C-alpha positions, 0 to 999 in steps of 0.5 A: 195312363199316367194323369197329366200333373199342371205345373204352375210354371210360367213358361209351361202356363203360357204354353199351353194359353197359346196352343188353346188359342191357336186351336179354339180361336173363334171367328169373329163373324158368323161361320154359317156355310154349307156345313152339317147342321149338328156342326158347331159354328160360333158367332158375334151378336151386337146388343147394344154399343157396347155390348157383344155376346159370342155365342155358340150354335148348332143344329136345325133353327126349325128344331126345338131350342135348348139354351146352355148357361155355363157356370164358373169359372168356365165360358160356353167351351165347357159345352163344347163336347156336348152341343153336337151330341145334342143337335143331332135333334135340337137347335142348341145355343150357348152364349158366354156370360159377361166376364167369361170367355169371349163376350165383351161388356163395357168397362163400367159393366156392373156385375152382379146376376141381376145384369148377367140376366138382363144381358142375356134376355136382350140377347135372345130378345135380339135373336127372337127367341121366346120359346125354349128349354134351359140346360142350367149349371152353376152360375147358369142356374140364377141367371136361367131363373131369373129369365124363367120368372121375368115371364117373357120366355115360355120355358119347356123344361130343364135340365139341371146339372149341379144348378142349385135352387135350394139351400140344401145345395151348398157345400158348405166347405166350398162356400164359407170363403164367400159366406165369410165375404157376405158377412163383411159386407164385401170387406177388402180382408176377404177380397184379398184372400179370395183374390189370392186362394181361389182365381189361381190356376191350382183353385181353377183345376181344383174345380174341374177335379175334385170328387171325380174318381181318380180312375177317370182323372186322365179325362181331365183336359188340362186345356180346359182349366188353364184356359178358364184361368187365363181368362180371369188371370189376363182379361184386365178388370176381370179378377175383380168382377169375379170377387164382384160376382162372388159378393153378388151371389148373396143375391140369389138365396133371397129369391129361392122361393120365388123360383120354387112357386114358379115351379110349382105354378108353371109345372115344367119338368124338370130333369136333376143330374148331379154329382154326388161328389161334387163339393161346390152344389150338393145332392141334398139341392137335387133332391129338394126340387122334389118338393117343388117340382111335379114332373122331376127325375133325379139322377145322380152320379158318381166319380164325376164332380162338379164339371160332369161333363168332362168325364160322363158325357155320353150318360149325361147327354144320354140322359137330357135327349131322352128327357126332352125327347119325352117331356118336351118335343122330339127333334 
């Protein structure tokens, strides 16, 4: 089968956008009904007068909870195929972070990782969720680790799928333009470059396809990166919000030592499932968990790239279910 070749033609992009919105439009209100508990349901939760969190949920609420935190440039939709597999044994919650998906925040919201974490903390508190495991990926990692070190929650286990907590984990070539933004103290020239080169359809597609085995490229559904890009490009103010988050990512490395201390003291078990070819977060970041985590399991995939669930869903789901069943609690 010939891999799909995306085009930046505006008519094609509009067509994809319309079709995808029609197929993925969330129900504005909860659609709890007499459905299988493994079926994903879609909800919105108002945590303040101007903040509404969109989230996906599946599984029996009496089962152990697993919180899925997504990364850039996606949303909880990246877990659309994983959720039903985990829901056979676990209660699964996957929110959209502010600036992504269908979550709504005030127009003057300051896009920092501290604020993203505070917003998700309020979301969890409103749901009365205090004990859970976390699946962390990309941006989800710094949000999750702020939750963990806040001492407000009982974290039972962590699955890191290219979720970085170490200096060794940065792919230097990928991060070079963002490092330049940090060095420039949020300079306009560097922001312009990122706006024109990082926040494009082709750059978004690159994050899904880079590092993926050529034989697996036809598993990458074009609506994934098209929807991600469409949201970033067409949501008012979102382009600048994303650049603000690029700049604020500099706040995370200074916290790594504290997160690593938390790993040592909490002894929370960690499953690290990373891909060898991810240009964004590279294998040394996965191997670094061994320095601080007493109970760590490491699996390096091949040919999966950054969004590994798109091509290695069954393998990753099997590892996660097995890990949680042994290290946390069986559903």
